[in-house]
Steps between C-alpha positions, in 0.01 A plus 500: 500500500814469285752781544688660211871418480722803442845337492659393172644156456651380172636178640554244221463762223782602265588864443716583196712814472666628183782747567663747262804598703656846478733706715241738648189284495354160421198477272295225660206302361313272739286210377284245676403168343205666325552877502746777429497679835706812447800659322691771685844653545649418837828563681798289384506294819401134547382584853243746360363236266478246780315748719249574219432131435467416868256788549280431197540123458587363846611137526512459121768317300706773336678458166695768314724542197719770351735527202876454536672836459695773666364435850666159523373233737494674837123558468447129429692394810308747716159404359573135572600586857166681545304193389421612145582225250684695232654415165729712281431466129669569169325807347497328159293212640197702611201433268406830332214598271545738206291760680735486801797543267341806337395658833783403729506659846602401852143420615446289186825311568401423857155384389629255242753358750227451761261353244762256367602405854140411584473294179820312592668613176822628655821312575747660737870531430757318713569683826860466626623537856595848624862385536510396134353835396779685678766270351342568160536873558878465530523321163274756334697791646815364338319465167391865522856609581628315190246683283600835651868417443429424134320833456791693654749328268283581200479865604878527530553349155224719355677808634828389343332450162319833532828690533686287244738339746655191340592184688867395506580212262520251786132572584359547146332159478354516848782287641582606851212742535443582868824332600739675737705638207185627329391686815846660528472617139151642564628700797773652283253645247483878486255703292553850368341660804503400866124456518510221242784326684314534831189347344665180385700469824174510697364216284819299556473547878141382491604192301769418757258545790242284323761230449576497875128474583467214250795322662339537844169358372678203340684426825172505692352252253803272542450508877130419455582206271711344775214506751345171608182567303674544162841329519393153384272616218744756361764226487259279304410777256863595437569141394296584186717663229419866453341551841705733716454659840267784395281290269483223760401733782245674274338162434493402866349822637246538220385136499546436875358144492553282192232258621226751424548401133364160397757457222755687291226612257331694781833658592564594136154657484573705811829623352346565158691248287198351325360604160167664440247286313178550308278215386166494323349178373771298331738795472757555771787747498776585744655842525773683688569469872211598721497863619403369845835453665721551800717768345819469706512118505439467125763763421760335724427151367536603138835665581607185687397284204772650279760375748325167552490439122882524494577297811244219501557246216132401490381861479775586251387219270135603533584865430694409185208298365252777578714759319457306173129587492472829690695808607737463793298752705194277468700181555635631829148526643462125440824447689364715784197271510730198535683686775168528687473120492842472662414760763178320587682166523784607731273692738226235510734204544775681693766357268780679319492512122755298303572637155828345387329229293259567212 
């Protein structure tokens, strides 16, 4: 007589898990090859998910996916360590129906991620090493400090305008603003009452402290650029006109490995220096730059392009020709695209850029 088997064994079967990751809980949708098993809210711990899968689908092949966001990549690294094959995806790349857009919720999000994962419709983003992530944090901290410094300066000037305080003639055109002499003049300002004077002096102290913090961050980045991992590549990048220390280090920590791009077009697409397009039948139109972009790299490259257009004869000639048929602000984006070609070349071939000849 045949006995009934009570143990579960999913050996050779694939189990797909869609995760909607939040701080206090993960909305989890589990799919088999044929069925939607269950959607539930579980603890925000990879170990808890592994325990659930091992208990309900022992010996299965586990696959999971979640959207890139605030939680970073620590969950991905831990899921991989636990034997769950995970990918992190761009939220904009998840196939969504109109109904799901109209009735958006965390369980719905986890279901569509799990469903798309099972259908092999998702492509994961590039996952850098932990060391690169931490190096990237240093560059991004400096960028945040610069933004905070700009806000403080704007608040000080706004306060001066509010109370009708005029700039001395030597500073009227913005020349010398935030120089040592300008700071001395700011400290000498006195309002009608002590509270007003105290207010602006507090802002000035904060600006000075922020400047010291910015200087410390810049020094740390300089030290990092001299490390064995970055020294050669930063030297190559700085051979390109317009590329300085901060832009070069931003490129290196955000890209990590240039060989993950097949060509310069792929790199330009990653940065966001390609136009949008719309074609239907015989009609084809190209629009502005794509909204899909790497914000910090594109911003830095466009700023660098203004310098490159002055220093590099080839880029200067190209910029002049472009300005005959478009505004300079649009022409400079074309120069930034050419700069991407140079960046891809020097990093791929490990050769310095020569720009003295057109």
